[in-house]
TORDRENBA-261127 format. One record per residue (C-alpha): x, y, z. Coordinates in Angstrom, 2 decimals. Example, Ala and Ser with C-alpha at 12.3 -4.5 7.8 and 13.67 -1.06 7.14 Angstrom:
REM residues 2
@east: 12.30	north: -4.50	up: 7.80 .
@east: 13.67	north: -1.06	up: 7.14 .
***
This chain:
REM residues 115
@east: 0.00	north: 0.00	up: 0.00 .
@east: 1.35	north: 3.40	up: -1.01 .
@east: 1.65	north: 6.23	up: 1.49 .
@east: -0.93	north: 9.03	up: 1.11 .
@east: 0.02	north: 12.71	up: 1.02 .
@east: -2.05	north: 15.90	up: 1.00 .
@east: -2.07	north: 18.03	up: -2.18 .
@east: -4.02	north: 21.09	up: -3.34 .
@east: -5.27	north: 21.80	up: -6.86 .
@east: -6.09	north: 25.41	up: -7.80 .
@east: -7.73	north: 27.06	up: -10.81 .
@east: -9.18	north: 30.56	up: -11.06 .
@east: -11.25	north: 32.61	up: -13.44 .
@east: -11.93	north: 36.31	up: -12.83 .
@east: -15.39	north: 35.54	up: -11.45 .
@east: -14.92	north: 32.04	up: -10.04 .
@east: -12.13	north: 30.04	up: -8.45 .
@east: -11.58	north: 26.61	up: -6.99 .
@east: -9.07	north: 25.29	up: -4.44 .
@east: -9.36	north: 21.60	up: -3.64 .
@east: -7.47	north: 19.59	up: -1.06 .
@east: -7.13	north: 15.87	up: -1.61 .
@east: -5.17	north: 12.86	up: -0.44 .
@east: -3.18	north: 11.06	up: -3.15 .
@east: -0.54	north: 8.36	up: -3.46 .
@east: 2.98	north: 9.66	up: -2.83 .
@east: 4.20	north: 8.66	up: -6.33 .
@east: 1.33	north: 10.35	up: -8.23 .
@east: 2.05	north: 12.61	up: -11.19 .
@east: 0.72	north: 16.14	up: -11.60 .
@east: -1.66	north: 14.95	up: -14.33 .
@east: -2.98	north: 12.07	up: -12.20 .
@east: -3.71	north: 14.45	up: -9.32 .
@east: -5.48	north: 16.95	up: -11.60 .
@east: -7.63	north: 14.20	up: -13.13 .
@east: -8.44	north: 12.68	up: -9.72 .
@east: -9.42	north: 16.08	up: -8.28 .
@east: -12.47	north: 16.40	up: -10.56 .
@east: -11.51	north: 19.96	up: -11.54 .
@east: -11.63	north: 19.04	up: -15.25 .
@east: -15.35	north: 18.32	up: -14.88 .
@east: -15.97	north: 21.58	up: -12.99 .
@east: -14.19	north: 23.73	up: -15.58 .
@east: -14.81	north: 22.36	up: -19.07 .
@east: -12.54	north: 25.02	up: -20.62 .
@east: -9.38	north: 23.50	up: -19.09 .
@east: -7.25	north: 21.85	up: -21.77 .
@east: -4.12	north: 20.31	up: -20.29 .
@east: -2.66	north: 19.87	up: -23.78 .
@east: -2.58	north: 23.67	up: -24.11 .
@east: -2.58	north: 25.22	up: -20.65 .
@east: 0.51	north: 25.35	up: -18.49 .
@east: 0.60	north: 24.02	up: -14.93 .
@east: 2.83	north: 24.78	up: -11.99 .
@east: 3.47	north: 23.99	up: -8.35 .
@east: 3.65	north: 27.05	up: -6.10 .
@east: 4.11	north: 29.39	up: -9.12 .
@east: 6.91	north: 27.32	up: -10.67 .
@east: 6.20	north: 25.68	up: -14.04 .
@east: 6.16	north: 21.86	up: -14.03 .
@east: 5.43	north: 19.08	up: -16.50 .
@east: 2.34	north: 16.90	up: -16.28 .
@east: 4.49	north: 13.81	up: -15.65 .
@east: 6.41	north: 15.36	up: -12.71 .
@east: 5.86	north: 13.68	up: -9.34 .
@east: 4.15	north: 15.54	up: -6.51 .
@east: 5.33	north: 15.97	up: -2.93 .
@east: 3.39	north: 16.46	up: 0.28 .
@east: 2.06	north: 20.00	up: 0.59 .
@east: 2.30	north: 20.83	up: -3.11 .
@east: -0.29	north: 23.18	up: -4.62 .
@east: -0.82	north: 22.39	up: -8.28 .
@east: -1.94	north: 25.48	up: -10.21 .
@east: -3.55	north: 25.38	up: -13.64 .
@east: -2.82	north: 28.61	up: -15.49 .
@east: -5.19	north: 30.34	up: -17.90 .
@east: -3.80	north: 31.34	up: -21.28 .
@east: -2.60	north: 34.95	up: -21.54 .
@east: -4.95	north: 37.19	up: -23.49 .
@east: -2.21	north: 39.71	up: -24.31 .
@east: 1.57	north: 39.66	up: -24.59 .
@east: 3.00	north: 41.35	up: -21.45 .
@east: 5.92	north: 42.86	up: -23.41 .
@east: 3.53	north: 44.39	up: -25.94 .
@east: 1.36	north: 45.86	up: -23.16 .
@east: 4.39	north: 47.44	up: -21.47 .
@east: 5.57	north: 48.89	up: -24.80 .
@east: 2.12	north: 50.45	up: -25.35 .
@east: 2.05	north: 51.95	up: -21.84 .
@east: 5.54	north: 53.43	up: -22.36 .
@east: 4.54	north: 54.98	up: -25.70 .
@east: 1.42	north: 56.47	up: -24.15 .
@east: 3.44	north: 57.95	up: -21.27 .
@east: 5.85	north: 59.56	up: -23.78 .
@east: 2.93	north: 61.04	up: -25.75 .
@east: 1.37	north: 62.44	up: -22.58 .
@east: 4.67	north: 63.94	up: -21.42 .
@east: 4.93	north: 61.66	up: -18.42 .
@east: 8.14	north: 60.09	up: -19.79 .
@east: 11.24	north: 61.44	up: -21.53 .
@east: 11.00	north: 60.81	up: -25.29 .
@east: 14.67	north: 59.81	up: -25.53 .
@east: 15.40	north: 57.78	up: -22.40 .
@east: 11.89	north: 56.66	up: -21.51 .
@east: 12.53	north: 57.76	up: -17.90 .
@east: 10.73	north: 60.47	up: -16.02 .
@east: 11.14	north: 63.90	up: -17.60 .
@east: 13.46	north: 66.28	up: -15.73 .
@east: 11.74	north: 69.18	up: -14.04 .
@east: 12.88	north: 72.54	up: -15.37 .
@east: 15.10	north: 74.28	up: -12.84 .
@east: 13.55	north: 77.32	up: -11.29 .
@east: 15.47	north: 80.42	up: -12.48 .
@east: 15.42	north: 81.94	up: -8.98 .
@east: 17.35	north: 79.09	up: -7.42 .
***
């Protein structure tokens, strides 16, 4: 008989989230735990062939083994490229005068002539 360990499985949408605690065999894989948790039935949009998974915010593979106390997280796909969003924010700040057009840093305040 295999020793049982406690694991959590987490998945979140903006309006709904789920955190399940379950007891599994010590030598279970990430995929086996996810399937056993029943979360795939609760959230039909989860596609493990596409979506990334992690344990405590660190990416893992579906065939990695779990350890006691692990929290398996199923990540939603990104809807926008973070680099592209940052680039757009920087361009907008330059246009609005909130950033230096050359360096991208904060614009220097003009020195007061009386100082």
